[in-house]
Residue, then its C-alpha position, 0 to 999 in steps of 0.5 A: x500500500x502506498x503511504x498516505x500524504x498528510x500535512x503540508x505537501x507541495x510538488x514542483x515540476x521536475x526537469x525532464x532529462x535523457x540518458x547522458x553524462x551524470x549531472x548530480x548538481x543539476x538534479x539528474x538521476x540517470x538510469x539509461x532511460x528518460x526520467x523526471x527529476x526534481x532539484x530538491x534535497x530531502x532530509x528525514x527528520x524524526x525529532x532526534x538530535x541526529x536528524x536535526x543535525x542532518x537537517x542543517x547539513x541538508x540545508x547547506x547542500x541545497x544552498x550549494x546546489x541552488x536547490x529546494x529543501x524538503x523536510x520529510x517526516x514519516x509517522x505511524x501514530x497520529x497522536x504524535x503528529x500535532x506536536x511534531x508538525x507545530x513543534x519540531x518541524x516548525x522549529x527546524x524550518x525556522x532555524x534553517x531559514x535563519x541560517x540560510x536566508x532565502x532557501x525554499x523549504x517545504x515540509x512533507x508529513x506522510x503516514x507510513x514507515x520511514x523506509x517506505x516513505x523516504x524510499x518513495x521521496x528519494x526517487x526524484x531527489x538530487x540528494x537524500x540526507x539522514x542522521x546516523x540513527x533516529x529515535x529507536x528502542x535500539x539506541x546502541x546500534x551503530x547505524x539506524x536500520x532506516x539509513x542502512x536499508x535506504x542505502x541498499x534500496x533507495x534511489x540516488x545519492x544518500x548522505x549519512x551524518x556520522x563521525x566527528x563534528x565539523x569535519x575538515x579536509x578533502x572530499x575522499x573518493x573510494x575509487x575502484x573503476x567499477x560502474x558504481x565507482x563511476x557514479x560515486x566519482x561523478x558525485x564526489x567531483x561535483x561535491x568537491x567543486x561545490x564546496x571548494x574543497x580538494x579531492x583525494x581519489x583513493x584506490x586500495x589494492x592487494x593481492x587477496x583480490x587478485x585471481x589465485x588458486x590459493x584460499x589461505x588468508x596469507x599473501x601467497x601471490x607475493x611469491x608468484x606475482x611481480x608486485x611492481x607490475x601489479x602496482x603499476x596496473x592498479x595505478x593505471x586503473x586509478x588514472x584511467x578512472x579519474x581522467x574523464x572526471x578531472x577533465x570535466x572538473x578542471x578547477x578541482x584539485x585532485x590528489x590520487x592516492x594509491x595504497x596497498x592494504x586491506x580496503x576497508x581498514x585503509x579507507x576508514x583510516x583515511x576518513x579521519x582526515x576527510x570532510x566527506x567520504x563518497x563510495x559506490x554502493x557496490x564495487x568490483x568485489x561485491x557479491x552477486x545479489x548483494x545490494x550494498x557492498x562490504x566497503x560501503x557498509x563498513x563506511x556507514x558503520x565506522x567512518x569518522x566523517x559523513x558518508x555518501x553512498x551512490x548507486x550505479x548509474 
C-alpha cells in the first residue's frame, strides 16, 4: 500500500532529462532511460538530535546546489503528529531559514514507515540526507536500520551524518573503476567543486583480490606475482578512472592516492582526515545479489566523517 500524504505537501515540476553524462548538481538521476527529476534535497527528520543535525547539513547542500529543501517526516501514530508538525518541524524550518536566508523549504508529513516513505521521496531527489540513527528502542546500534536499508534500496545519492563534528579536509573518493565507482566519482567531483574543497581519489589494492588458486588468508601471490607490475596496473586503473572526471572538473584539485592494504581498514583510516567520504554502493568485489557492498557498509558503520553512498548509474 502506498503511504498516505498528510500535512503540508507541495510538488514542483521536475526537469525532464535523457540518458547522458551524470549531472548530480543539476538534479539528474540517470538510469539509461528518460526520467523526471526534481532539484530538491530531502532530509528525514524524526525529532532526534541526529536528524536535526542532518537537517542543517541538508540545508547547506541545497544552498550549494541552488536547490529546494524538503523536510520529510514519516509517522505511524497520529497522536504524535500535532506536536511534531507545530513543534519540531516548525522549529527546524525556522532555524534553517535563519541560517540560510532565502532557501525554499517545504515540509512533507506522510503516514507510513520511514523506509517506505523516504524510499518513495528519494526517487526524484538530487540528494537524500539522514542522521546516523533516529529515535529507536535500539539506541546502541551503530547505524539506524532506516539509513542502512535506504542505502541498499533507495534511489540516488544518500548522505549519512556520522563521525566527528565539523569535519575538515578533502572530499575522499573510494575509487575502484567499477560502474558504481563511476557514479560515486561523478558525485564526489561535483561535491568537491561545490564546496571548494580538494579531492583525494583513493584506490586500495592487494593481492587477496587478485585471481589465485590459493584460499589461505596469507599473501601467497607475493611469491608468484611481480608486485611492481601489479602496482603499476592498479595505478593505471586509478588514472584511467579519474581522467574523464578531472577533465570535466578542471578547477578541482585532485590528489590520487594509491595504497596497498586491506580496503576497508585503509579507507576508514583515511576518513579521519576527510570532510566527506563518497563510495559506490557496490564495487568490483561485491557479491552477486548483494545490494550494498562490504566497503560501503563498513563506511556507514565506522567512518569518522559523513558518508555518501551512490548507486550505479
